[in-house]
N, C-alpha and C positions, 0 to 999 in steps of 0.2 A: 169738144159737150161739156158739161159736169152733174157725176149724178151721187147728190148725201142720200141722205136724211140725217132726222136727231138724236136718234137713235148713237148709228157709229161719231156725228160729234161731238155730242153730247161730255163739257169737260165743265165745272163751278170752280169756280174760286173765291178762298173765305174770303180771303181780303175786299176785291169789288169783284165788276161782274165779268164777264168771259166773253168774248168777244171770239167767236171761229169760221173766221173768212173762209169761206168757199169760190169764190169768188170776185174779178176786176179785174177791171180789162179802162181802158181812159173816160169808156162814157157811163163806166157806172162800178157797184161792185155792189156782191150779194152777203150778206155776212150773216151767221146766227148769232142768236143773242143767251145766255144766259147768266141768270142771275139769283142771286143765294137770296131772301127776306130782304128784305130792306135795299137792294144796290140798286142805282141809280148808275145812266150813264147821264155826268150834268148837262142840267140846257148850256144851249149855245145856236147860235145862227151863223151856223155857212152856208159856202152861195150853192146851194146842190136842197135838189127837190128827194123828201125821205119818202114811201109807203114799206108802216110799220103792222105788222101781221100774228097774232098771237094767236101759237100754237098751245097753251098749254099753263094757264095759274090766273093770278088779276095781278089790276096796277095802276099807275094814272103813268099815257100820254100828253104831258104841252105841249101844247099849239097855240104861238103865240102870247098870249096873257089872258086864252083857256086849258085845263085842263078834263081831260075827259076820263074818268073808268072805263079800263078795257076791259075782257079776257076772251077764253079760246071764241078763235071764230072771229074777231075784231078786227078790221084795219083804221088804220087813220097815217091819214097821209097831208103833209105840210110839203108847204110849197120849200123854197129857196127863200132864203134870209131872215126865216122866223124860228123865235125862240122855239127852241125843239128840248127835249131828255125824255128819259123812259126811269120810272121808276115800278116796280115792283115796287107789293103788302107786303106788309113786314108778319101776316100768317102765312108763308109760303113759295113757292119756287117760281120765277116765273122765265117763259121760252118767249121769241117770239125771232121771226123772223124780221132784217131793216134791211134793205132796199136803196142806195144812193144817186142817183145821177145827174151832173157825174157826180166823181166823190170829192171828195172835203181834201181840202190841203192840211198837211202836218199842219198849215199857219191855226186853219183855220177849229182843229180840236186843241187849240190851246189852255181858249175854258174850259176843256171836258177834264184834258190834266190838272191842271190849277183846280176843280174843287170836287177832282178825287182826288188833291195831299189833302184838303182837305176839309173830305168830310162834306161835301158843298153839295145842295142836288142844285142849286141856284147860285152863282157861284156869282150875274151879274148883278145879282143886290139888289132883284126885283121881285 
């Protein structure tokens, strides 16, 4: 059993969002995400479902072509193969749980690395 909480795992990074992995198996990955104002996970489309639950703060979650404004207690589920990304609002921090099933591959996260390096929320250019 894995038991933790947001306070115990909290770690912010001035350069980019912080992802604290709290569980991983061949079938699922659970990450606590900590975003400074304006930080983001770039848009990418891995072959895994993701459920994102916002704990604190506000932001935007990309789901395919749609962007959903989210706040505490809201849940967004994006199916496998759909574009997805998370961005904190410019005026505050965002904390969220991200559950992916199955975990994305390293190759599927290449757009994330490319977007972070370029400072682009949507490195796909769409």
